[in-house]
Residue, then its C-alpha position, 0 to 999 in steps of 0.5 A: m204437245r201440251g208442254s211444247f205449245f206452252y214453251g212456246d209462247i214463252y219464247e214469242i213474249k220475250y221476243c215480244q219485250e226484247f223487241l220493245m225495250d230495243n225501240a222505245k228510245n225511238c218513241s215518242l207520243k206525237i200527233d202528226r201535224p195532218i190530224g192537228g190540222i184537221i183539229l185545229r179547222s174543226v174548232l175553227l169551223l164549229v165557231i164559225v158556225l155558232a158565231a153564223a148560229e148567233a147573229a142568225a138569231r138577232t137578225p128581224w127576219l129571223t124573229r118574226r118567223l121563230a116562235t118565241p126563245s126561252l130563257g129556260n125557265y119553268h113558267y112559259q108563262f113568265e117567258i112570254k111576257w118577259f119577251h112579249l115586253q121586250r117587244y113593245v118597249q122598242e116598238n115605243g121607246g120605253v115604257d112608263i107604268i108596269f103593272l107586276g102580280s099575279s093571274l089577278v093582273n094578267s087578266g085584270v087590268e087593261p092597261a088602254a083603260v087605264n090610259q083612257a081613264w088618266v087621260e080623260a081625268s088628267g088631261e096629260a098625253p097617254l102613259r106606255i103601260y104593260n101588264f105583267g101580270v104572272e100567274g101563279l107567282t107570288i109576292e116572293p118571286n114577284s119582289v124578285v121579277a120587279q128587281l129584273l123589271v127595273e134593270t131592265y127596262d127603268p119605268k118610270a113606275i111600278v104598280f104591283g097588284t096584291e092581294i091576301r093570298d101573297y101573305a100566307a106562308n103556304n100558299g105558292v111556296e113550289t112555284a116560288e121553290q122552282f122559278l127562283s132556282d133558275p138558272w138565269i134568274q140566278y144569274r141575274s140575283g149575281n150568282f154566275n152560272l155558265r147557263g144563266w150568262l147563256a141566257e142572257h148574252s146568246a140569243g142562238y142558245r136562247y132558240f136552242l132552249a126553245y127549241r130543245n125538246w122538239m124529240r119529245w111528244d108533246f112539243a108540238e102540243n107546247q109549242s102551239n100553247v106557247i104561240k097560241r097565248t101570246k098571240a091572244l094577248t094584246p100589244e100591252g100585255y092585257d090577258v083577256e078573260n073571256r068567262v063569267a061565272e055564274n055566283p061568284y058570290l057563293p059562299p065556298d063550303p068545306n064540304d066541296p072537294e074544290d074548295a076544300e084545298g081553299f079551307e086547309v091552306f088558308g085556314g089557320f091564315e096569319m101574315a107571313d113576316s117573309r112575305l113582308e119582308d118581299l114586300d119591304d124589298l120591293l118597295g125598297l126599290m125607290k131606295t136604289s132606283e130611281t122607279i116609283v113604286l105603288v100598290v093596289e088592292m087586286p079585289v076579290t069576293p067578299q065571300f072569299f074570305d069565308y076560307f079565313e078562320a077570321g073571315e074579314g077579320a083576315h081581310e082586315e089585317f091584311l089592309d092595315a100591315v099592307s097599308k102601313k108598309v106601304r105609307a112607312a115606305g113613302t108612297e102610295f096604296l090604293p084598297g080594292i075597288p068596292e065590290d057594288q062598283l063591278p058589273e053582274n058579269g064581271r067576274s070570271d070567279r071568286v078572285h079573278l075579274s072578267k073582262y068587263g069587271a076588268a074595264v071597271f076596275s081599270r079605270y078606277l086605276g086611271e082615275w087614280l094615277a090621276a089623282l096622284y098626278g093632281e097632287y104630286g104633279g108632274a113628280l108622278l111621271q119624273p124619274g126621282g121626283w116622288p116626295 
């Protein structure tokens, strides 16, 4: 029985082979017209749906009802500021001056107070001023952000707020790497990639990026933070700091865990050549565009320099190196406001200003701009007119 069954199987296999060989000439690989039509109609339907989604994403009705779109950048506060500035420019017909920098600028420069001092001291009309301070960004990524701002919004001036930590080679490295490796940043920097191209050109894709993680457990909380921080901004991008430090002039303690990292990062401080090159790149925008670049020192407490082995000597080194670079570029540098001009409630910590300190510092900036206007006349406001 076993042998009979085996030979029967061989016979059936040979029969099947002969059948296939005899009919192979009548066979061809093709897609039936109904199937091809289904595929074509499906593709056309997909194109129509995507086009409709893109058109809808660009309507004012929908944009008013959706949260801030996304460029796919991990730094959501940068994205908040980018799209907030976009709306500011649309509503005001442009922007004259952009204050750029880290969190010290974000909560330390109040454009309305700058404008009030400017109008009073210069007698001129108010300027369109926007605060583009972004938390955690040192001069390395900000030199790239400055380029993007100039290319996109063509401001008359960028005022870069800087301080000593910008020039420590080991400060803000991870943040800079993550920020600068972003596909959209890479695309805008001349390195083509599809994700960056879509983020730049497709409104629908930007909203997809904003809602792509809707199934994550923390999505609702993250969206709530984005909405809350967006609403907290003034129309000019100022992020009000309500906290007031009890004693911001207390010297840092190397035995305090909260202060230990500062001593580790800044103890052996030297002005990093790479960061000074970033400053050169930022100042170089005056050669490649009609935007004026001004530089101001953001004020920190004198006790902050206790983190540095050289103490106040490190501060003097910073002031000397930066002011020389700025003057060599043919523009102006403003040292930080003297500490005794700030009110007692003017700080939220050793490096940040409270809203009370920001109001005073901002008037200091507005009066400086008015003094420059008095010295250079209309050149301060005229593209390409700076000496």
